[in-house]
N, C-alpha and C positions, 0 to 999 in steps of 0.2 A: 516454587510456585510458578505455574505457567500463565503467562499473559498472552492471549491470542489477539492478533490484530487482523480483523477482516477489512480489506482495503482493495482499491484498484489503483493501478500504476499511473492512470491518467486523471486521478482525483487530486486536485490541488490541496484540499483540506486534509487529505491523508498524509501528504508530505508535511504540512504544518503540524499535524497531530504527531507525526513521528519525531520531529525536532523537539516538540514540547515534552514528549515522553522521554527523549534522551536526557533532557535536563533533570527529570525526576529520577532516572536510573542512576544518576551520579550522586544521589543523596541516600540517606539511610532508608528512605521509603523503597528504594529500588533494590535493596539487599535481597539476594536469592530469587529475584524475579527473572524468569527465563522467557524471552520474547519469541513468539512463533508467529510468522506471517501466514495468513490464510487468504485464499482467493475470493474475490468478488468482482463481477463485471458490470459496470454501469451501462455499457452499450454492447451487449453480446452480439447484436445484429450487424455490427460493423464487419465488412468483408474481411476474410483472413489476411488479405494483402493490405488492409488498411484503406483509407480514402483521404482525399483532400480535406484539410481542416475547413477550408472555405466552403466546400460543398456540404460538409457536416453542419456548419453554423447556419447556412442557408436553409437546410432542411429542418433544423431544430428551432430556429428563431425567426424564420420568414425572410422577406425580401431584404431587410436591412442586414441580416446575417451577423447580428451582434447580440451578446448576452444582455441581461438586465443591468440594473444599477449597482450590483454588488461587487463589481470588479475592483474599484478603488479600495474598498475596505479589505478585500481579499489580498491585494498586493501589500497593503499596509500591515495586515496580520502576518503575512509571509516575511516581510522585512523584520518584524519584531522577533521572528524565529530564526533570523539570520539567513533567509532565503531571498535571492534576487530573481523573482519570477519574470520571465521575458515571453509573454504570450505572443508577441509579434514575431518571434523567431520560430514558432511552431507552425509547420506547414502541413503536417500529416496527423491524422487521427488513427492510431494503430488499433488493431484488435489485440487485446492484452493476454489472450489465452496462452500463447507460447511464453511470454514473459513470466506469467504465473508458474508455468511448468519449470522454467529455469530457477525461479525463486524457491519452488518446492525442493528441487534437487539440491540447491545450495544449503539447505538446512543440515543435511547429513555431514557436511564438512565444516560446519560452523560459520559459513560465510553469508547466511541468509540476511541478517540485519544490515551488514555492509552493502550487500547487493541491492537491497531495497533503497538505501540512500543513494547509491550510484544511479539506479534507474530513474528515480525521481529527479535527481539533479540533471541527468542527461536530457530528460524530457522538458522539464519546466524552466531550467536555467540555460540550457544550450540548444533547445529546440530539436534534439535528435529524434529520429524515428525509432522508437523502442519496440516496434514490431518487426524491424529489419533484423534478419538473422545475424548479419555481420556486426551490427551495433550491439546486439545482445551478447554475441560471443566475446567481443572486446570488453564489454562490461564485466562478464564473468572472469575473464583473464585479469582485469584490473584489480579485482578484489581477491585474487589468489586462488580461484577455483581450478581444479584439475581439468585440463583440456578435454579429456575423455568424458568426464561428467557433463561438461558443457555441451559437447557434441551429442551425447545421448539425449539431452533435453531438447536440443534444437533440431536435430535431424532424425532422432529415433523416437521411441515411445515413452521414455522415462518421464514420470510425473503426470502423464495424460489422465489416467484413471483417478489418481489422487486429487488432481485439480477439479475434475468433474464431481468427485465426492465432496470436496470443500464447497463448491458452488451449491450443490444440493443441500448440504448442511446449513449453509447460510439462509437459504430459503426456508428450510424446515424449522429453524429456530426464530424465524421472523425478522431477520435482518433485511431491511429494505433500503438502507442508506449507509454510507461509509464516510469516515472510519467508524468502526465499532470495536471497542476493547472488551474482551471477555476474560475475566480473571477466574482461574481455577474451574473453568467450565460452568460457572454458576452465577457470576456477577457481571452484568453488562453495563458499560458506560458508552453511550453513543456520542459521536461528534468529536471535533478537535478541541477538547476542553483546555483551559489554562493549566499550566503546570501544577499550581496549587490544588486545583480540583482533582487532577489526576492523582496527585500524591495522597490526598484525603481518601479518594476512592480505593486506592490500593491498601491503605492502612485499615480502613473500615472492613474491606473484604477479608483481609488477613485476620483481623480481630474476630470476625464472625466465624471464620473457618477454625479458629483455635478454641472456640467455646466447646465445652463438653456436650456430647449429644444428649438430648432430653430422653429420659426413660419413659 
């Protein structure tokens, strides 16, 4: 069974959702579940070279340049998932299109899920610029990707059309926020739900898929 995750690499709830899903995949509910990462861009208008995070915050939140009151809860939720988010370390807002291309290419060699973890960690825990080609190349190497595959994604055209198609598909099926988990192309679960909710969702979707078709 395929479980598609529509997400963006600069979405903190997507990282939390990934970690919560990981705990489910280690249980019986995760048996035979194949995870596939799909592209979504929260801020496609960010320049290709990225921009200062401070400038981004000023443009988004006004003169104070700070988000609303949900940051403490977000950090607490992340800690509960074993993530040490360090927003103070983040100085750049990357355009994530190339990162999504690398993530797409990584699927063919079985490195996609590990790469997603690596990129999330680099951004949210180490404050790395995951729009930088050298950072992306190092991330690919760290999870065992073939250097030629990494180069084809970062300096060639590999994954370009596929990512565009994924972005269009997300819009066409009505995904407007992430993470969104799509099981067997038919059952959607939005948000970074608790592990028990994710497990129940997978079991119910699996049960409905196993029912005989009505005549």
